[in-house]
C-alpha positions as CSV (number, residue, x, y, z in Angstrom):
1,X,-24.4,-8.7,-35.6
2,X,-21.3,-10.7,-34.5
3,X,-19.4,-7.5,-33.8
4,X,-22.1,-6.1,-31.6
5,X,-22.3,-9.4,-29.8
6,X,-18.6,-9.4,-29.2
7,X,-18.7,-5.9,-27.9
8,X,-21.5,-6.9,-25.5
9,X,-19.5,-9.9,-24.3
10,X,-16.4,-7.8,-23.7
11,X,-18.5,-5.1,-21.9
12,X,-20.1,-7.7,-19.7
13,X,-16.7,-9.3,-19.0
14,X,-15.3,-6.0,-18.0
15,X,-18.2,-5.3,-15.7
16,X,-17.8,-8.7,-14.0
17,X,-14.1,-8.0,-13.5
18,X,-14.8,-4.6,-12.0
19,X,-17.3,-6.2,-9.6
20,X,-14.9,-9.0,-8.7
21,X,-12.2,-6.4,-8.0
22,X,-14.6,-4.4,-5.8
23,X,-15.6,-7.4,-3.9
24,X,-12.0,-8.4,-3.4
25,X,-11.1,-4.8,-2.2
26,X,-14.1,-4.7,0.2
27,X,-13.1,-8.1,1.5
28,X,-9.6,-6.9,2.3
29,X,-10.6,-3.6,4.1
30,X,-14.0,-4.2,5.6
31,X,-13.1,-7.1,8.0
32,X,-10.5,-4.8,9.7
33,X,-13.1,-2.1,10.2
34,X,-15.7,-4.6,11.4
35,X,-13.5,-6.1,14.0
36,X,-12.8,-2.5,15.3
37,X,-16.6,-1.9,15.3
38,X,-17.1,-5.1,17.4
39,X,-14.5,-3.8,19.8
40,X,-16.4,-0.5,20.2
41,X,-19.7,-2.4,20.7
42,X,-18.2,-4.8,23.2
43,X,-17.1,-1.8,25.3
44,X,-20.3,0.1,24.9
45,X,-22.3,-2.9,26.1
46,X,-19.9,-3.6,29.0
47,X,-18.5,-6.9,27.8
48,X,-15.1,-5.2,28.0
49,X,-13.9,-2.0,29.6
50,X,-11.1,0.6,29.3
51,X,-8.9,-1.5,31.6
52,X,-9.3,-4.5,29.2
53,X,-8.2,-2.3,26.3
54,X,-5.3,-0.9,28.2
55,X,-4.0,-4.3,29.3
56,X,-4.7,-5.7,25.9
57,X,-2.6,-3.0,24.2
58,X,0.2,-3.9,26.6
59,X,-0.1,-7.6,25.7
60,X,0.0,-6.8,22.0
61,X,2.8,-4.3,22.2
62,X,5.1,-6.2,24.6
63,X,4.4,-9.8,23.8
64,X,2.3,-10.7,20.7
65,X,3.6,-8.2,18.2
66,X,7.3,-8.7,19.1
67,X,6.9,-12.4,18.8
68,X,5.3,-12.0,15.4
69,X,8.0,-9.6,14.2
70,X,10.8,-11.9,15.5
71,X,9.3,-14.9,13.6
72,X,8.8,-12.8,10.4
73,X,12.3,-11.4,10.5
74,X,13.8,-14.9,10.8
75,X,12.5,-15.7,7.3
76,X,13.9,-12.5,5.6
77,X,16.8,-12.6,3.3
78,X,19.7,-10.6,4.7
79,X,20.2,-8.6,1.6
80,X,16.7,-7.1,2.0
81,X,18.0,-5.2,5.1
82,X,20.3,-3.3,2.8
83,X,17.7,-2.3,0.2
84,X,18.9,1.3,0.3
85,X,16.5,2.5,-2.4
86,X,13.4,1.3,-0.5
87,X,14.7,2.5,2.9
88,X,15.7,5.9,1.5
89,X,12.2,6.2,-0.2
90,X,10.3,5.7,3.1
91,X,12.5,8.0,5.0
92,X,12.4,10.8,2.5
93,X,8.6,10.2,1.9
94,X,7.9,10.5,5.7
95,X,9.9,13.7,5.9
96,X,8.1,15.2,2.9
97,X,4.7,14.2,4.2
98,X,5.6,15.9,7.5
99,X,6.7,19.1,5.6
100,X,3.5,19.0,3.6
101,X,1.4,18.8,6.7
102,X,3.4,21.7,8.2
103,X,2.8,23.8,5.1
104,X,-1.0,23.1,5.0
105,X,-1.2,23.8,8.8
106,X,0.0,27.4,8.2
107,X,-3.2,28.1,6.3
108,X,-5.8,25.8,7.8
109,X,-4.9,25.8,11.5
110,X,-4.7,29.3,13.1
111,X,-4.3,28.1,16.7
112,X,-0.7,27.3,17.5
113,X,-1.7,25.0,20.3
114,X,-3.6,22.8,17.7
115,X,-1.0,22.9,15.0
116,X,1.4,20.3,16.5
117,X,-1.4,17.8,16.9
118,X,-2.6,18.5,13.4
119,X,0.8,18.0,11.8
120,X,1.5,14.8,13.8
121,X,-1.9,13.4,13.0
122,X,-1.4,14.1,9.3
123,X,1.9,12.0,9.0
124,X,1.9,9.5,11.8
125,X,0.1,6.3,10.6
126,X,-1.0,3.3,12.5
127,X,1.3,1.0,10.5
128,X,1.9,-1.4,13.4
129,X,-1.7,-2.6,13.9
130,X,-3.8,-1.6,10.9
131,X,-1.0,-1.6,8.4
132,X,0.2,-5.1,9.2
133,X,-3.4,-6.3,9.2
134,X,-4.1,-4.8,5.8
135,X,-0.8,-6.2,4.3
136,X,-1.7,-9.6,5.7
137,X,-5.2,-9.5,4.1
138,X,-3.8,-8.4,0.8
139,X,-0.8,-10.7,0.5
140,X,-1.4,-13.4,3.0
141,X,1.7,-12.4,5.0
142,X,3.1,-9.1,6.2
143,X,6.0,-9.6,3.8
144,X,9.8,-9.4,4.2
145,X,10.1,-5.6,4.3
146,X,7.4,-4.8,6.8
147,X,9.7,-5.3,9.8
148,X,12.3,-3.1,8.1
149,X,9.6,-0.4,7.7
150,X,8.9,-0.7,11.5
151,X,12.6,-0.5,12.4
152,X,13.0,2.7,10.4
153,X,9.6,4.4,10.9
154,X,9.1,4.0,14.6
155,X,12.2,6.0,15.5
156,X,11.5,8.5,12.8
157,X,7.9,9.1,13.9
158,X,9.0,9.7,17.5
159,X,11.8,12.1,16.6
160,X,9.7,14.0,14.2
161,X,6.9,14.3,16.7
162,X,9.2,15.8,19.3
163,X,10.5,18.3,16.7
164,X,7.0,19.2,15.6
165,X,5.7,19.9,19.1
166,X,8.9,21.7,20.0
167,X,8.0,24.3,17.4
168,X,4.8,25.2,19.1
169,X,5.3,24.4,22.8
170,X,7.6,26.7,24.7
171,X,8.0,24.3,27.6
172,X,8.6,21.2,25.5
173,X,12.1,20.6,27.0
174,X,10.6,20.0,30.5
175,X,8.3,17.4,29.0
176,X,10.2,15.3,26.5
177,X,13.6,15.5,24.9
178,X,15.3,13.9,21.9
179,X,17.5,12.0,24.3
180,X,14.5,10.5,26.1
181,X,13.1,9.4,22.7
182,X,16.4,7.7,21.7
183,X,16.5,5.8,25.0
184,X,12.8,4.7,24.4
185,X,13.7,3.6,20.9
186,X,16.5,1.4,22.1
187,X,14.2,-0.1,24.8
188,X,11.3,-0.5,22.4
189,X,10.2,-4.2,22.4
190,X,9.5,-4.1,18.6
191,X,13.0,-2.9,17.9
192,X,14.5,-5.5,20.2
193,X,12.4,-8.3,18.5
194,X,13.6,-7.2,15.1
195,X,17.2,-7.0,16.2
196,X,17.0,-10.5,17.7
197,X,15.5,-11.8,14.5
198,X,18.5,-10.3,12.6
199,X,20.9,-12.0,15.0
200,X,19.1,-15.3,14.5
201,X,19.6,-15.0,10.7
202,X,23.2,-14.0,11.1
203,X,24.0,-16.9,13.4
204,X,21.6,-19.3,11.7
205,X,19.9,-20.2,15.0
206,X,17.2,-22.9,14.7
207,X,14.1,-22.5,16.9
208,X,12.9,-25.8,18.5
209,X,9.5,-26.9,17.3
210,X,7.9,-26.6,20.8
211,X,9.1,-23.0,21.1
212,X,8.0,-22.2,17.5
213,X,4.5,-23.5,18.0
214,X,4.2,-21.7,21.4
215,X,5.2,-18.4,19.7
216,X,2.7,-19.2,16.9
217,X,-0.2,-18.8,19.4
218,X,0.9,-15.4,20.4
219,X,1.6,-14.4,16.8
220,X,-1.9,-15.3,15.9
221,X,-3.2,-13.2,18.8
222,X,-1.6,-10.0,17.7
223,X,-4.0,-8.8,14.9
224,X,-7.5,-9.5,16.3
225,X,-6.6,-8.3,19.8
226,X,-5.0,-5.1,18.4
227,X,-8.1,-4.3,16.3
228,X,-10.5,-5.0,19.2
229,X,-8.5,-2.7,21.4
230,X,-8.6,0.1,18.8
231,X,-12.3,-0.2,18.6
232,X,-12.7,-0.3,22.3
233,X,-10.9,3.1,22.7
234,X,-13.3,4.9,20.2
235,X,-14.9,8.0,21.7
236,X,-17.1,9.9,19.2
237,X,-18.4,12.5,21.5
238,X,-15.9,15.3,20.9
239,X,-15.3,14.8,17.2
240,X,-17.8,17.5,16.0
241,X,-15.9,20.2,17.9
242,X,-12.7,19.6,15.9
243,X,-14.2,18.4,12.7
244,X,-12.5,20.9,10.4
245,X,-8.9,20.1,11.3
246,X,-9.8,16.4,11.5
247,X,-11.2,16.4,8.0
248,X,-8.3,18.3,6.5
249,X,-5.8,16.0,8.3
250,X,-7.8,13.0,7.0
251,X,-7.5,14.3,3.4
252,X,-3.8,14.6,3.8
253,X,-3.3,11.3,5.6
254,X,-5.7,9.1,3.6
255,X,-5.6,10.5,0.1
256,X,-3.0,13.1,-0.8
257,X,0.1,11.6,0.9
258,X,-0.5,8.0,-0.2
259,X,-1.4,9.1,-3.8
260,X,1.9,11.1,-4.1
261,X,3.9,8.2,-2.6
262,X,2.3,5.6,-4.9
263,X,2.8,7.6,-8.0
264,X,6.5,8.2,-7.1
265,X,6.9,4.5,-6.3
266,X,5.5,3.6,-9.7
267,X,7.7,6.0,-11.5
268,X,10.8,4.7,-9.7
269,X,10.0,1.1,-10.7
270,X,9.4,-0.5,-7.3
271,X,8.1,-4.1,-7.2
272,X,4.4,-4.7,-6.7
273,X,4.6,-5.8,-3.1
274,X,6.8,-2.8,-2.3
275,X,4.2,-0.4,-3.9
276,X,1.5,-2.0,-1.7
277,X,3.7,-1.6,1.4
278,X,4.4,2.0,0.5
279,X,0.7,2.7,0.1
280,X,-0.1,1.1,3.5
281,X,2.7,3.1,5.2
282,X,1.4,6.4,4.0
283,X,-2.3,5.6,3.7
284,X,-3.3,4.0,6.9
285,X,-5.2,6.1,9.5
286,X,-3.5,8.0,12.2
287,X,-1.8,6.1,15.0
288,X,-3.4,6.1,18.5
289,X,0.1,6.8,19.8
290,X,-0.2,10.3,18.4
291,X,-2.8,11.1,21.2
292,X,-0.3,10.0,23.9
293,X,2.5,12.1,22.4
294,X,0.2,15.1,22.1
295,X,-0.9,14.7,25.7
296,X,2.7,14.3,27.0
297,X,4.0,17.3,25.0
298,X,1.2,19.7,25.8
299,X,-0.5,19.5,22.4
300,X,-4.2,19.8,21.8
301,X,-5.7,16.4,22.9
302,X,-9.1,17.1,21.3
303,X,-7.6,17.7,17.9
304,X,-5.4,14.6,18.3
305,X,-8.2,12.3,19.3
306,X,-10.6,13.6,16.6
307,X,-8.0,13.1,13.9
308,X,-7.6,9.5,15.0
309,X,-11.4,8.9,15.0
310,X,-12.1,10.5,11.7
311,X,-9.2,9.0,9.8
312,X,-10.1,5.5,11.2
313,X,-13.7,5.8,10.2
314,X,-13.0,7.1,6.7
315,X,-10.1,4.7,6.1
316,X,-12.5,1.8,5.3
317,X,-13.6,3.9,2.2
318,X,-10.1,5.0,1.1
319,X,-8.5,1.7,1.7
320,X,-11.2,-0.1,-0.3
321,X,-10.8,2.5,-3.1
322,X,-7.0,2.2,-3.3
323,X,-7.0,-1.6,-3.2
324,X,-9.7,-1.6,-5.9
325,X,-7.4,0.6,-8.1
326,X,-4.4,-1.7,-7.4
327,X,-6.4,-4.8,-8.2
328,X,-7.7,-3.2,-11.5
329,X,-4.1,-2.2,-12.5
330,X,-2.8,-5.7,-11.7
331,X,-0.6,-4.6,-8.8
332,X,-2.5,-6.9,-6.4
Protein backbone atom coordinates (compact mmCIF):
# COMPACT_ATOMS: atom_id res chain seq x y z
CA UNK A 1 0.00 0.00 0.00
CA UNK A 2 2.80 2.38 0.92
CA UNK A 3 4.64 1.66 -2.35
CA UNK A 4 1.53 2.40 -4.42
CA UNK A 5 0.97 5.62 -2.48
CA UNK A 6 4.57 6.72 -3.05
CA UNK A 7 4.23 6.02 -6.79
CA UNK A 8 1.01 8.06 -6.86
CA UNK A 9 2.69 10.95 -5.06
CA UNK A 10 5.68 10.88 -7.43
CA UNK A 11 3.34 10.69 -10.45
CA UNK A 12 1.29 13.62 -9.16
CA UNK A 13 4.45 15.60 -8.45
CA UNK A 14 5.74 14.95 -11.96
CA UNK A 15 2.42 16.06 -13.46
CA UNK A 16 2.49 19.25 -11.42
CA UNK A 17 6.07 19.94 -12.55
CA UNK A 18 5.11 19.40 -16.19
CA UNK A 19 2.17 21.77 -15.81
CA UNK A 20 4.36 24.37 -14.10
CA UNK A 21 6.93 24.06 -16.89
CA UNK A 22 4.23 24.49 -19.53
CA UNK A 23 2.77 27.55 -17.79
CA UNK A 24 6.25 29.05 -17.53
CA UNK A 25 6.91 28.38 -21.24
CA UNK A 26 3.60 29.86 -22.30
CA UNK A 27 4.24 32.87 -20.08
CA UNK A 28 7.52 33.49 -21.90
CA UNK A 29 6.33 33.13 -25.51
CA UNK A 30 2.66 34.17 -25.43
CA UNK A 31 3.11 37.83 -24.31
CA UNK A 32 5.35 38.49 -27.32
CA UNK A 33 2.70 37.12 -29.66
CA UNK A 34 -0.12 38.95 -27.88
CA UNK A 35 1.60 42.34 -28.17
CA UNK A 36 2.04 41.71 -31.91
CA UNK A 37 -1.66 40.79 -32.14
CA UNK A 38 -2.55 44.04 -30.38
CA UNK A 39 -0.45 45.91 -32.95
CA UNK A 40 -2.39 44.19 -35.73
CA UNK A 41 -5.76 45.05 -34.13
CA UNK A 42 -4.75 48.64 -33.48
CA UNK A 43 -3.98 49.10 -37.16
CA UNK A 44 -7.08 47.23 -38.33
CA UNK A 45 -9.33 49.45 -36.23
CA UNK A 46 -7.51 52.63 -37.29
CA UNK A 47 -5.91 53.52 -33.96
CA UNK A 48 -2.58 53.46 -35.79
CA UNK A 49 -1.70 53.33 -39.48
CA UNK A 50 1.13 52.21 -41.74
CA UNK A 51 2.85 55.57 -41.28
CA UNK A 52 2.93 55.04 -37.51
CA UNK A 53 4.51 51.60 -38.00
CA UNK A 54 7.06 52.99 -40.46
CA UNK A 55 8.09 55.85 -38.19
CA UNK A 56 7.99 53.59 -35.15
CA UNK A 57 10.39 51.18 -36.82
CA UNK A 58 12.77 54.06 -37.50
CA UNK A 59 12.56 55.16 -33.86
CA UNK A 60 13.37 51.64 -32.66
CA UNK A 61 16.13 51.00 -35.20
CA UNK A 62 17.88 54.37 -35.02
CA UNK A 63 17.31 55.38 -31.38
CA UNK A 64 15.77 52.95 -28.87
CA UNK A 65 17.58 49.75 -29.84
CA UNK A 66 21.02 51.38 -30.29
CA UNK A 67 20.67 52.97 -26.83
CA UNK A 68 19.72 49.60 -25.38
CA UNK A 69 22.65 47.83 -27.03
CA UNK A 70 25.08 50.53 -25.91
CA UNK A 71 23.94 50.16 -22.30
CA UNK A 72 24.09 46.36 -22.44
CA UNK A 73 27.55 46.29 -24.03
CA UNK A 74 28.94 48.59 -21.32
CA UNK A 75 28.29 45.82 -18.76
CA UNK A 76 29.99 43.04 -20.74
CA UNK A 77 33.31 41.60 -19.70
CA UNK A 78 35.88 42.28 -22.39
CA UNK A 79 36.92 38.63 -22.61
CA UNK A 80 33.43 37.67 -23.85
CA UNK A 81 34.15 39.53 -27.07
CA UNK A 82 36.89 37.00 -27.73
CA UNK A 83 34.83 33.84 -27.14
CA UNK A 84 35.99 32.31 -30.41
CA UNK A 85 34.19 29.03 -29.78
CA UNK A 86 30.81 30.75 -29.49
CA UNK A 87 31.44 33.17 -32.35
CA UNK A 88 32.67 30.38 -34.64
CA UNK A 89 29.60 28.31 -33.77
CA UNK A 90 27.08 30.98 -34.77
CA UNK A 91 28.97 31.81 -37.99
CA UNK A 92 29.30 28.18 -39.09
CA UNK A 93 25.74 27.44 -37.96
CA UNK A 94 24.36 30.31 -40.03
CA UNK A 95 26.32 29.19 -43.08
CA UNK A 96 25.12 25.61 -42.68
CA UNK A 97 21.49 26.67 -42.20
CA UNK A 98 21.76 28.68 -45.41
CA UNK A 99 23.26 25.68 -47.23
CA UNK A 100 20.45 23.45 -45.91
CA UNK A 101 17.81 25.91 -47.13
CA UNK A 102 19.49 26.03 -50.55
CA UNK A 103 19.54 22.21 -50.75
CA UNK A 104 15.86 21.91 -49.75
CA UNK A 105 14.89 24.64 -52.24
CA UNK A 106 16.23 22.55 -55.13
CA UNK A 107 13.50 19.99 -54.51
CA UNK A 108 10.67 22.07 -53.06
CA UNK A 109 10.78 25.35 -55.02
CA UNK A 110 10.73 24.92 -58.79
CA UNK A 111 10.48 28.61 -59.69
CA UNK A 112 13.90 30.30 -59.64
CA UNK A 113 12.33 33.70 -58.99
CA UNK A 114 10.94 32.33 -55.70
CA UNK A 115 14.02 30.40 -54.64
CA UNK A 116 16.02 33.38 -53.38
CA UNK A 117 13.15 34.56 -51.19
CA UNK A 118 12.64 31.01 -49.90
CA UNK A 119 16.29 30.52 -48.95
CA UNK A 120 16.59 33.90 -47.25
CA UNK A 121 13.34 33.40 -45.37
CA UNK A 122 14.60 30.05 -44.11
CA UNK A 123 17.78 31.36 -42.47
CA UNK A 124 17.31 35.07 -41.72
CA UNK A 125 15.73 35.34 -38.26
CA UNK A 126 14.20 38.28 -36.45
CA UNK A 127 16.80 38.20 -33.69
CA UNK A 128 16.86 41.96 -33.21
CA UNK A 129 13.26 42.36 -32.10
CA UNK A 130 11.70 38.99 -31.30
CA UNK A 131 14.97 37.34 -30.28
CA UNK A 132 15.95 39.99 -27.76
CA UNK A 133 12.38 40.07 -26.39
CA UNK A 134 12.37 36.30 -25.92
CA UNK A 135 15.79 36.28 -24.27
CA UNK A 136 14.69 39.02 -21.88
CA UNK A 137 11.53 37.09 -20.95
CA UNK A 138 13.53 33.93 -20.26
CA UNK A 139 16.55 35.32 -18.44
CA UNK A 140 15.40 38.77 -17.30
CA UNK A 141 18.08 40.38 -19.48
CA UNK A 142 19.30 40.00 -23.04
CA UNK A 143 22.60 38.70 -21.66
CA UNK A 144 26.21 39.58 -22.32
CA UNK A 145 26.56 37.75 -25.63
CA UNK A 146 23.42 38.96 -27.42
CA UNK A 147 25.15 42.16 -28.64
CA UNK A 148 28.02 40.01 -29.90
CA UNK A 149 25.54 37.91 -31.87
CA UNK A 150 24.09 41.07 -33.40
CA UNK A 151 27.54 42.38 -34.34
CA UNK A 152 28.36 39.11 -36.11
CA UNK A 153 25.01 38.10 -37.57
CA UNK A 154 23.77 41.39 -39.06
CA UNK A 155 26.71 41.67 -41.49
CA UNK A 156 26.57 37.93 -42.21
CA UNK A 157 22.82 37.99 -42.95
CA UNK A 158 23.21 40.90 -45.35
CA UNK A 159 26.15 39.40 -47.22
CA UNK A 160 24.51 35.97 -47.48
CA UNK A 161 21.28 37.55 -48.75
CA UNK A 162 23.16 39.36 -51.52
CA UNK A 163 24.95 36.14 -52.50
CA UNK A 164 21.73 34.09 -52.46
CA UNK A 165 19.79 36.51 -54.63
CA UNK A 166 22.75 36.89 -56.99
CA UNK A 167 22.44 33.18 -57.83
CA UNK A 168 18.91 33.60 -59.14
CA UNK A 169 18.72 37.22 -60.33
CA UNK A 170 20.63 38.03 -63.51
CA UNK A 171 20.54 41.79 -62.96
CA UNK A 172 21.48 41.77 -59.26
CA UNK A 173 24.60 43.88 -59.80
CA UNK A 174 22.49 46.80 -60.94
CA UNK A 175 20.48 46.58 -57.74
CA UNK A 176 22.74 45.79 -54.80
CA UNK A 177 26.44 44.98 -54.51
CA UNK A 178 28.58 43.51 -51.77
CA UNK A 179 30.35 46.89 -51.56
CA UNK A 180 27.03 48.64 -50.87
CA UNK A 181 26.28 46.15 -48.11
CA UNK A 182 29.67 46.67 -46.45
CA UNK A 183 29.10 50.44 -46.42
CA UNK A 184 25.65 49.93 -44.90
CA UNK A 185 27.11 47.63 -42.26
CA UNK A 186 29.66 50.26 -41.24
CA UNK A 187 26.91 52.90 -41.03
CA UNK A 188 24.45 50.61 -39.23
CA UNK A 189 23.37 52.33 -35.97
CA UNK A 190 23.37 49.01 -34.11
CA UNK A 191 26.96 48.27 -35.11
CA UNK A 192 27.93 51.84 -34.17
CA UNK A 193 26.21 51.50 -30.76
CA UNK A 194 27.98 48.21 -30.04
CA UNK A 195 31.32 49.71 -31.10
CA UNK A 196 30.81 52.73 -28.82
CA UNK A 197 29.94 50.38 -25.98
CA UNK A 198 33.21 48.50 -26.50
CA UNK A 199 35.11 51.81 -26.51
CA UNK A 200 33.43 52.82 -23.23
CA UNK A 201 34.59 49.54 -21.67
CA UNK A 202 38.14 49.92 -22.96
CA UNK A 203 38.41 53.52 -21.74
CA UNK A 204 36.38 52.89 -18.56
CA UNK A 205 34.04 55.78 -19.37
CA UNK A 206 31.47 56.55 -16.67
CA UNK A 207 28.02 57.68 -17.81
CA UNK A 208 26.47 60.50 -15.70
CA UNK A 209 23.32 59.52 -13.83
CA UNK A 210 21.17 62.04 -15.78
CA UNK A 211 22.29 60.61 -19.12
CA UNK A 212 21.90 57.04 -17.85
CA UNK A 213 18.32 57.57 -16.72
CA UNK A 214 17.42 59.40 -19.92
CA UNK A 215 18.77 56.51 -21.99
CA UNK A 216 16.84 54.14 -19.75
CA UNK A 217 13.53 55.54 -20.99
CA UNK A 218 14.47 54.85 -24.61
CA UNK A 219 15.85 51.43 -23.66
CA UNK A 220 12.49 50.46 -22.15
CA UNK A 221 10.71 51.69 -25.27
CA UNK A 222 12.53 49.32 -27.65
CA UNK A 223 10.73 46.02 -27.01
CA UNK A 224 7.02 47.02 -26.83
CA UNK A 225 7.24 49.46 -29.75
CA UNK A 226 9.11 46.93 -31.92
CA UNK A 227 6.51 44.23 -31.27
CA UNK A 228 3.59 46.61 -31.90
CA UNK A 229 5.16 47.63 -35.20
CA UNK A 230 5.60 44.02 -36.30
CA UNK A 231 1.93 43.33 -35.61
CA UNK A 232 0.87 46.51 -37.38
CA UNK A 233 2.58 45.36 -40.58
CA UNK A 234 0.77 41.99 -40.71
CA UNK A 235 -1.03 41.36 -43.99
CA UNK A 236 -2.71 37.95 -44.13
CA UNK A 237 -4.49 38.35 -47.48
CA UNK A 238 -1.85 36.82 -49.79
CA UNK A 239 -0.55 34.06 -47.51
CA UNK A 240 -2.73 31.28 -49.03
CA UNK A 241 -1.25 31.81 -52.50
CA UNK A 242 2.26 30.93 -51.29
CA UNK A 243 1.36 28.58 -48.43
CA UNK A 244 3.50 25.62 -49.61
CA UNK A 245 6.91 27.38 -49.70
CA UNK A 246 5.93 29.33 -46.55
CA UNK A 247 5.19 26.13 -44.60
CA UNK A 248 8.36 24.39 -45.78
CA UNK A 249 10.46 27.45 -44.88
CA UNK A 250 8.69 27.58 -41.50
CA UNK A 251 9.62 23.97 -40.82
CA UNK A 252 13.26 24.74 -41.58
CA UNK A 253 13.34 28.02 -39.66
CA UNK A 254 11.34 27.10 -36.59
CA UNK A 255 12.05 23.38 -36.08
CA UNK A 256 14.84 21.77 -38.11
CA UNK A 257 17.60 24.40 -37.92
CA UNK A 258 17.16 25.22 -34.21
CA UNK A 259 16.94 21.52 -33.29
CA UNK A 260 20.21 20.75 -35.07
CA UNK A 261 21.86 23.85 -33.55
CA UNK A 262 20.73 23.05 -29.99
CA UNK A 263 21.84 19.40 -30.22
CA UNK A 264 25.24 20.51 -31.54
CA UNK A 265 25.54 23.11 -28.75
CA UNK A 266 24.73 20.49 -26.10
CA UNK A 267 27.30 18.07 -27.53
CA UNK A 268 29.92 20.82 -27.57
CA UNK A 269 29.32 21.63 -23.90
CA UNK A 270 28.09 25.22 -24.13
CA UNK A 271 26.74 26.89 -21.00
CA UNK A 272 22.99 27.05 -20.41
CA UNK A 273 22.53 30.71 -21.36
CA UNK A 274 24.61 30.17 -24.49
CA UNK A 275 22.38 27.25 -25.50
CA UNK A 276 19.26 29.39 -25.03
CA UNK A 277 20.83 32.18 -27.07
CA UNK A 278 21.78 29.72 -29.81
CA UNK A 279 18.22 28.42 -29.93
CA UNK A 280 16.82 31.93 -30.16
CA UNK A 281 19.21 32.88 -32.97
CA UNK A 282 18.23 29.89 -35.09
CA UNK A 283 14.62 29.45 -33.93
CA UNK A 284 12.97 32.88 -34.08
CA UNK A 285 10.65 33.65 -37.03
CA UNK A 286 11.86 35.26 -40.23
CA UNK A 287 12.97 38.89 -40.07
CA UNK A 288 10.81 41.56 -41.69
CA UNK A 289 14.01 42.88 -43.28
CA UNK A 290 13.96 39.85 -45.58
CA UNK A 291 10.97 41.36 -47.42
CA UNK A 292 12.87 44.60 -48.02
CA UNK A 293 15.90 42.71 -49.33
CA UNK A 294 13.73 40.56 -51.62
CA UNK A 295 12.04 43.66 -52.99
CA UNK A 296 15.29 45.51 -53.62
CA UNK A 297 16.98 42.56 -55.30
CA UNK A 298 14.10 41.45 -57.49
CA UNK A 299 13.07 38.43 -55.43
CA UNK A 300 9.51 37.19 -55.05
CA UNK A 301 7.85 39.61 -52.62
CA UNK A 302 4.80 37.38 -52.16
CA UNK A 303 6.89 34.42 -51.00
CA UNK A 304 8.99 36.67 -48.75
CA UNK A 305 6.00 38.26 -47.00
CA UNK A 306 4.16 34.92 -46.66
CA UNK A 307 7.16 33.30 -44.97
CA UNK A 308 7.35 36.21 -42.52
CA UNK A 309 3.65 35.90 -41.69
CA UNK A 310 3.55 32.11 -41.35
CA UNK A 311 6.76 31.80 -39.31
CA UNK A 312 5.60 34.58 -36.98
CA UNK A 313 2.18 33.00 -36.45
CA UNK A 314 3.58 29.49 -35.88
CA UNK A 315 6.46 30.66 -33.69
CA UNK A 316 4.24 31.03 -30.62
CA UNK A 317 3.77 27.24 -30.75
CA UNK A 318 7.38 26.29 -31.49
CA UNK A 319 8.90 28.77 -29.03
CA UNK A 320 6.59 27.54 -26.27
CA UNK A 321 7.52 23.93 -27.09
CA UNK A 322 11.28 24.55 -27.09
CA UNK A 323 11.17 26.57 -23.87
CA UNK A 324 9.08 23.81 -22.26
CA UNK A 325 11.75 21.26 -23.24
CA UNK A 326 14.52 23.54 -21.91
CA UNK A 327 12.64 24.02 -18.65
CA UNK A 328 12.05 20.27 -18.28
CA UNK A 329 15.74 19.53 -18.92
CA UNK A 330 16.83 22.20 -16.44
CA UNK A 331 18.48 24.41 -19.07
CA UNK A 332 16.17 27.30 -18.13
